[in-house]
C-alpha positions as CSV (number, residue, x, y, z in Angstrom):
1,M,111.3,84.9,197.1
2,K,107.5,85.0,197.5
3,I,105.3,82.3,195.9
4,D,101.8,82.8,195.6
5,R,99.0,80.2,196.1
6,L,98.3,79.7,192.6
7,T,102.0,78.8,191.5
8,L,102.3,76.2,194.2
9,S,99.0,74.7,193.1
10,A,100.6,74.3,189.8
11,L,103.5,72.8,190.8
12,A,101.9,70.4,192.8
13,G,99.7,69.4,189.8
14,V,102.9,68.9,187.7
15,A,104.5,66.8,190.5
16,L,101.5,64.4,190.4
17,L,101.5,63.8,186.8
18,A,105.2,63.1,186.9
19,A,104.5,60.6,189.9
20,C,101.8,58.8,187.7
21,G,104.0,58.7,184.6
22,G,106.9,56.9,186.5
23,E,104.7,54.5,187.7
24,R,102.7,53.8,184.6
25,N,106.7,53.1,183.0
26,Q,107.4,51.0,186.0
27,A,104.4,48.8,185.0
28,S,105.2,48.3,181.4
29,G,108.6,46.9,182.4
30,G,110.5,50.1,181.9
31,E,110.3,50.0,178.0
32,E,109.7,53.5,176.3
33,R,107.3,53.8,173.3
34,D,108.3,55.8,170.4
35,L,105.1,57.2,169.1
36,S,106.2,59.6,166.6
37,L,105.2,58.7,163.0
38,A,107.9,57.9,160.3
39,P,108.1,60.8,157.9
40,A,106.4,60.2,154.6
41,E,108.5,59.4,151.5
42,S,108.2,61.8,149.0
43,I,107.5,61.0,145.3
44,A,108.2,63.9,143.7
45,P,110.5,64.0,140.8
46,M,114.0,65.2,141.6
47,G,115.9,67.3,139.3
48,D,115.2,66.3,135.6
49,I,114.8,62.4,136.5
50,P,110.9,61.3,135.5
51,A,108.9,59.8,138.2
52,A,108.9,55.9,137.8
53,Q,105.6,54.7,136.3
54,P,104.0,52.1,138.5
55,Q,104.0,48.4,136.9
56,R,101.0,46.6,136.3
57,P,101.0,43.2,137.9
58,E,101.2,40.2,134.9
59,P,98.3,37.7,135.4
60,P,99.7,34.3,136.7
61,R,100.4,31.8,134.2
62,A,98.7,28.6,133.7
63,Q,100.7,25.8,135.3
64,Q,100.8,22.5,133.3
65,P,99.8,19.7,135.6
66,A,103.0,17.9,136.3
67,V,103.4,14.3,135.0
68,P,103.9,12.0,137.7
69,R,107.4,10.2,136.9
70,T,108.4,6.5,138.1
71,T,112.0,5.7,138.5
72,G,113.1,3.6,135.5
73,Q,110.0,4.1,134.0
74,T,108.9,6.6,131.1
75,A,105.2,8.2,131.1
76,P,102.5,6.4,129.3
77,P,101.9,7.8,126.1
78,Q,98.6,9.8,125.5
79,R,95.8,8.1,124.0
80,Q,94.7,9.8,120.7
81,P,91.1,10.0,119.7
82,E,90.1,7.2,117.1
83,A,89.3,8.8,113.8
84,A,85.6,8.1,112.7
85,P,85.6,5.2,110.3
86,R,85.4,6.4,106.6
87,T,82.0,5.2,104.7
88,Q,82.8,3.6,101.4
89,P,80.4,5.0,98.5
90,A,78.1,2.7,96.9
91,P,79.3,1.1,94.0
92,L,78.1,2.4,90.5
93,S,75.5,0.1,88.5
94,L,73.1,-0.4,85.8
95,A,70.0,-3.1,86.4
96,E,69.5,-5.9,84.4
97,G,67.2,-5.1,81.8
98,T,68.6,-1.5,80.9
99,V,68.6,-0.5,77.1
100,I,71.8,0.7,75.7
101,E,71.4,2.6,72.3
102,L,74.7,2.8,70.5
103,W,76.2,4.1,67.1
104,A,77.9,1.4,64.8
105,A,81.6,2.5,64.6
106,D,82.2,1.1,61.3
107,T,80.2,-0.3,58.3
108,L,79.7,-4.1,58.4
109,T,78.5,-6.0,55.2
110,S,78.0,-9.3,54.2
111,R,79.9,-9.0,51.0
112,H,83.3,-8.2,53.0
113,N,82.9,-9.3,56.6
114,K,83.0,-12.5,57.9
115,K,82.3,-14.7,61.3
116,G,84.5,-13.8,64.1
117,D,85.5,-10.0,63.0
118,E,85.5,-7.5,65.7
119,V,83.1,-4.9,65.9
120,R,82.6,-1.6,67.5
121,A,79.7,0.8,68.6
122,V,80.1,4.1,70.6
123,L,77.9,5.2,73.3
124,P,76.5,8.8,72.4
125,A,74.9,9.9,75.8
126,A,76.2,8.8,79.2
127,L,74.4,6.0,81.3
128,K,73.4,7.0,84.7
129,D,72.1,5.1,87.6
130,S,69.0,5.6,89.8
131,R,70.8,8.2,91.9
132,G,71.7,10.2,88.8
133,R,75.4,9.5,89.1
134,E,77.2,8.6,85.8
135,V,78.1,4.8,85.3
136,I,79.5,4.8,81.9
137,P,80.4,8.1,80.2
138,E,79.8,9.4,76.5
139,G,82.0,8.2,74.2
140,A,82.5,5.0,75.5
141,I,83.4,2.1,73.1
142,F,81.3,-1.4,73.1
143,I,83.3,-4.1,71.8
144,G,82.0,-7.6,70.5
145,T,82.3,-9.9,67.6
146,I,80.3,-11.2,64.4
147,T,79.0,-14.4,65.3
148,D,77.2,-15.1,62.1
149,I,76.6,-13.3,58.8
150,A,75.1,-14.1,55.3
151,P,73.6,-12.3,52.4
152,A,69.8,-12.9,51.2
153,E,70.2,-15.8,48.5
154,S,67.4,-14.3,46.4
155,P,65.6,-10.6,45.9
156,G,63.0,-10.2,48.5
157,G,64.9,-12.6,51.1
158,E,66.6,-11.6,54.3
159,G,70.4,-11.8,55.1
160,R,71.3,-12.4,58.5
161,I,74.1,-10.5,60.8
162,V,74.2,-11.6,64.4
163,L,76.8,-9.5,66.8
164,A,77.5,-10.0,70.2
165,F,79.2,-7.6,72.6
166,D,81.1,-8.6,75.9
167,R,83.2,-5.3,76.8
168,V,83.4,-1.9,77.3
169,E,86.3,0.4,77.2
170,F,86.5,4.2,78.9
171,G,89.0,5.9,80.8
172,G,91.9,3.7,80.0
173,R,90.0,0.8,81.4
174,T,88.2,-2.4,80.0
175,Y,85.2,-3.7,81.9
176,P,83.2,-6.8,81.2
177,V,79.5,-6.6,79.9
178,S,76.8,-9.0,79.6
179,A,74.0,-7.9,76.7
180,R,72.3,-9.1,73.8
181,V,71.7,-7.2,70.5
182,E,67.8,-5.9,70.6
183,D,68.2,-4.1,67.2
184,L,70.2,-3.3,64.4
185,G,69.8,-0.4,61.7
186,T,70.6,-2.8,58.9
187,Y,69.3,-2.6,55.4
188,M,69.5,-4.9,52.2
189,K,71.3,-4.1,49.0
190,G,71.7,-6.3,45.7
191,R,75.2,-6.9,44.2
192,G,74.3,-6.4,40.5
193,I,75.5,-8.7,38.1
194,T,78.8,-10.8,39.3
195,A,80.9,-13.2,37.4
196,G,78.8,-16.0,38.5
197,D,75.6,-14.1,37.5
198,A,77.4,-13.8,34.0
199,A,78.1,-17.5,33.5
200,K,74.4,-18.2,34.4
201,V,73.6,-15.9,31.4
202,G,76.0,-17.5,29.2
203,A,75.0,-21.0,29.9
204,G,71.5,-20.1,29.1
205,A,72.3,-18.6,25.9
206,V,74.3,-21.8,24.9
207,V,71.4,-24.2,26.1
208,G,68.9,-21.6,23.9
209,G,71.1,-22.1,20.9
210,V,71.4,-25.7,20.8
211,A,67.7,-26.0,21.4
212,G,66.9,-23.5,18.5
213,R,69.1,-25.4,16.0
214,I,67.6,-28.8,16.9
215,I,64.1,-27.2,16.7
216,G,64.6,-24.8,13.7
217,R,67.3,-27.0,11.9
218,N,68.8,-23.6,10.7
219,T,71.3,-20.9,11.6
220,K,68.4,-18.7,12.3
221,G,66.6,-20.9,14.6
222,A,69.8,-21.3,16.4
223,V,70.1,-17.5,16.8
224,I,66.4,-17.2,17.9
225,G,67.1,-20.1,20.4
226,A,70.4,-18.3,21.5
227,A,68.6,-15.1,22.3
228,A,65.7,-16.9,24.3
229,G,68.2,-18.8,26.3
230,A,70.6,-15.8,27.2
231,A,66.8,-14.0,28.2
232,A,66.5,-17.0,30.4
233,G,69.8,-17.1,31.6
234,A,69.5,-13.2,32.6
235,G,66.2,-14.3,34.4
236,I,67.7,-17.0,36.3
237,A,70.6,-14.8,37.3
238,A,68.4,-12.0,38.5
239,A,66.3,-14.5,40.4
240,T,69.2,-16.2,42.2
241,R,71.7,-13.2,42.8
242,D,72.9,-12.5,46.4
243,I,71.4,-9.8,48.4
244,D,73.8,-8.2,51.0
245,I,72.8,-7.2,54.5
246,I,74.5,-3.8,55.5
247,L,75.0,-2.2,58.8
248,P,76.4,1.1,57.9
249,A,78.4,3.3,60.5
250,G,76.5,5.7,62.4
251,A,73.5,3.2,62.5
252,L,71.4,2.1,65.6
253,V,72.8,-0.9,67.6
254,K,70.5,-1.4,70.5
255,L,71.6,-3.7,73.4
256,V,69.9,-4.9,76.6
257,L,71.7,-5.8,79.6
258,T,71.5,-9.6,80.7
259,A,73.3,-9.1,83.7
260,P,74.0,-5.7,86.0
261,F,76.9,-3.8,85.2
262,V,78.8,-2.8,88.1
263,R,82.0,-0.8,88.9
264,E,83.6,0.6,91.7
265,A,82.9,4.4,92.5
266,G,85.7,6.3,91.8
267,S,87.4,3.7,89.1
């Protein structure tokens, strides 16, 4: 077979390349490298099975710091924060010299009442401190006693009634109070002719009758003397009859504190 020059040149080139490749394989230890790419996996759905949805990665959970434990010992308790101290509210109080106006709960009279009897008076409006807080509520009952009482001994005279209050009641509790009575809404009233006054009139008539008989030496003079004596006896009775002092229910009873009144807030 006749081979032309071009074919020979091609064969010589192939032989040269093969020789170079053999030398390169020997230099690399004779290992052959597979440079082919791996086939890509198909994500196309197969048949009627839906493709799997990609899952979102969950955020990492915060890990609690581990409490170191020592063999045979328990972990120390955690210290709780201290609560802020509670401030106690200031006590409710009324200053010494505070004026308190009350209403008498019952009628008092020198004709029926006596020393040592209990007396009561009602507070018509609440008493408040300088900060506007209610100290003694409306309707509180002030309680005391009659320390002296007497009628006037004659018309135009003055009877006397003296009261002392030492406690007050409200909210189911009783509190001590120190106060003096500044004023009382009293008035005077005559008793009229009593049995004692009638005796005075009769005694005057007897004395007048005796005097008339002695002076006139007859019955007519005795009658005139008796009439005059009776008139004189009536005048004596009117001049000496008792005039009662009366404190009616609802009348003013004015007190003045002689010491501060204090009670705890909320009590």
